[in-house]
VOBA-1610 file (N, C-alpha, C; in pm, whole numbers, padded with zeros to 5 digits, always signed):
BEGIN
Met+09369+11301+09475Met+09369+11169+09416Met+09449+11075+09504Arg+09390+10958+09534Arg+09457+10861+09619Arg+09548+10772+09538Thr+09658+10733+09600Thr+09748+10637+09538Thr+09718+10500+09595Ile+09699+10403+09508Ile+09670+10267+09552Ile+09800+10188+09550Ile+09836+10135+09665Ile+09957+10055+09676Ile+09917+09908+09676Pro+09965+09830+09580Pro+09927+09688+09575Pro+09987+09611+09691Leu+09914+09512+09739Leu+09964+09423+09842Leu+10067+09331+09780Ser+10159+09284+09861Ser+10258+09191+09808Ser+10273+09073+09902Asn+10323+08963+09850Asn+10345+08845+09932Asn+10482+08853+09998Thr+10525+08748+10063Thr+10652+08750+10136Thr+10773+08766+10045Lys+10759+08734+09918Lys+10870+08750+09824Lys+10871+08888+09760Gly+10776+08973+09797Gly+10768+09106+09741Gly+10692+09113+09610Glu+10635+09001+09567Glu+10558+08998+09443Glu+10415+09043+09472Pro+10353+09121+09384Pro+10215+09162+09408Pro+10121+09043+09405Leu+10019+09049+09490Leu+09920+08942+09494Leu+09837+08944+09367Lys+09797+08828+09323Lys+09709+08819+09207Lys+09566+08843+09251Cys+09484+08885+09159Cys+09344+08913+09189Cys+09275+08784+09234Pro+09216+08783+09354Pro+09153+08661+09405Pro+09019+08628+09339Tyr+08968+08715+09254Tyr+08836+08693+09198Tyr+08839+08632+09059Ile+08957+08603+09009Ile+08970+08533+08883Ile+08986+08386+08915Arg+08900+08303+08861Arg+08892+08162+08898Arg+09027+08091+08893Ser+09108+08114+08792Ser+09236+08046+08780Ser+09336+08091+08885Gln+09306+08201+08955Gln+09399+08253+09054Gln+09349+08235+09197Ile+09245+08157+09218Ile+09189+08140+09351Ile+09292+08087+09448Phe+09371+07988+09407Phe+09464+07927+09499Phe+09582+08018+09531Ala+09612+08116+09446Ala+09715+08214+09481Ala+09670+08294+09603Met+09541+08331+09608Met+09488+08402+09723Met+09491+08313+09846Asn+09455+08189+09831Asn+09445+08099+09945Asn+09578+08084+10016Lys+09685+08070+09941Lys+09816+08049+09999Lys+09857+08169+10085Asp+09827+08288+10038Asp+09871+08409+10107Asp+09777+08451+10219Leu+09647+08441+10199Leu+09551+08495+10294Leu+09475+08389+10373Gly+09478+08265+10328Gly+09406+08159+10396Gly+09256+08168+10379Leu+09211+08223+10265Leu+09068+08236+10238Leu+09032+08157+10113Leu+08911+08104+10113Leu+08861+08027+09999Leu+08729+08086+09952Arg+08710+08096+09821Arg+08583+08138+09764Arg+08494+08016+09749Ile+08368+08035+09717Ile+08269+07928+09713Ile+08306+07817+09616Asp+08362+07849+09501Asp+08400+07744+09406Asp+08506+07652+09463Ala+08604+07708+09531Ala+08710+07627+09592Ala+08655+07544+09707Val+08564+07603+09787Val+08503+07531+09899Val+08421+07414+09846Ala+08343+07437+09742Ala+08262+07330+09684Ala+08350+07218+09629Glu+08460+07255+09567Glu+08551+07155+09512Glu+08618+07072+09622Leu+08663+07139+09728Leu+08730+07068+09837Leu+08636+06977+09915Thr+08514+07023+09938Thr+08421+06947+10020Thr+08336+06850+09938Thr+08338+06864+09809Thr+08254+06788+09714Thr+08104+06809+09740Leu+08069+06925+09796Leu+07930+06962+09818Leu+07889+07065+09714Ser+07762+07068+09681Ser+07714+07171+09589Ser+07703+07304+09665Lys+07698+07412+09590Lys+07685+07545+09653Lys+07556+07551+09735Arg+07449+07498+09681Arg+07320+07500+09751Arg+07329+07424+09884Thr+07395+07308+09883Thr+07411+07229+10006Thr+07495+07303+10107Ile+07600+07371+10063Ile+07685+07448+10154Ile+07602+07555+10224Tyr+07525+07633+10148Tyr+07445+07740+10208Tyr+07334+07684+10298Arg+07277+07572+10261Arg+07175+07509+10346Arg+07236+07465+10478Arg+07355+07405+10472Arg+07422+07359+10596Arg+07465+07477+10683Ile+07497+07590+10622Ile+07529+07710+10702Ile+07406+07751+10781Gln+07288+07752+10717Gln+07164+07789+10786Gln+07133+07692+10899Glu+07167+07565+10879Glu+07141+07462+10981Glu+07253+07455+11086Lys+07353+07545+11075Lys+07468+07549+11166Lys+07551+07420+11160Leu+07558+07361+11041Leu+07635+07239+11021Leu+07758+07262+10933Phe+07785+07389+10901Phe+07897+07423+10814Phe+07953+07558+10861Pro+08083+07581+10848Pro+08140+07709+10891Pro+08077+07827+10818Pro+08046+07934+10888Pro+07987+08051+10822Pro+08090+08124+10736Gln+08043+08191+10635Gln+08131+08265+10547Gln+08165+08402+10606Leu+08275+08459+10561Leu+08313+08595+10598Leu+08267+08687+10486Lys+08213+08802+10521Lys+08172+08899+10420Lys+08294+08984+10385Cys+08336+08979+10260Cys+08453+09053+10214Cys+08413+09173+10128Gly+08286+09198+10117Gly+08234+09307+10037Gly+08084+09290+10025Ser+08020+09375+09947Ser+07875+09367+09937Ser+07828+09237+09872Asn+07902+09185+09776Asn+07862+09061+09709Asn+07973+08956+09711Ile+08064+08968+09804Ile+08178+08876+09808Ile+08182+08806+09943Ala+08193+08675+09940Ala+08206+08597+10062Ala+08323+08500+10047Ala+08387+08470+10158Ala+08498+08374+10158Ala+08497+08299+10290Trp+08562+08185+10292Trp+08570+08103+10412Trp+08715+08091+10453Arg+08738+08078+10584Arg+08873+08054+10634Arg+08915+07913+10593Lys+09031+07902+10536Lys+09081+07772+10490Lys+09089+07674+10607Lys+09133+07722+10724Lys+09147+07632+10840Lys+09010+07580+10886Asp+08904+07660+10874Asp+08770+07614+10910Asp+08721+07505+10815Ile+08750+07520+10687Ile+08707+07420+10589Ile+08784+07290+10610Ile+08912+07300+10638Ile+08992+07180+10664Ile+08941+07109+10789Lys+08910+07187+10893Lys+08856+07129+11016Lys+08723+07059+10988Tyr+08639+07120+10906Tyr+08511+07060+10869Tyr+08533+06928+10794Ile+08624+06927+10699Ile+08650+06807+10619Ile+08703+06695+10709Glu+08792+06728+10800Glu+08853+06627+10885Glu+08758+06572+10992Gly+08672+06659+11044Gly+08588+06613+11155Gly+08441+06638+11143Gly+08398+06721+11050Gly+08256+06749+11033Gly+08193+06816+11155Phe+08263+06911+11215Phe+08214+06981+11334Phe+08088+07059+11302Thr+08006+07082+11404Thr+07893+07172+11389Thr+07937+07311+11432Trp+07873+07412+11378Trp+07913+07550+11401Trp+07800+07625+11466Ala+07828+07690+11576Ala+07724+07765+11649Ala+07716+07907+11604
//
């Protein structure tokens, strides 16, 4: 039987689950990752528009964090908001 050791932040407190909507920003502060709801809120784009722009290489691509989980680097989203760069 494996022992699961929880991750902790710099204060030694365990990280909150990043998949609970109310705790999304706790994950962002520690890992620099954003889920689709947070990305849509920050960019004021709909989820459909975000995925369409990814296909058109006009939005930062998502990172695959699991079979059905995707997240974006916070710094990429900030760069997109500030300058609207295209992504190759």
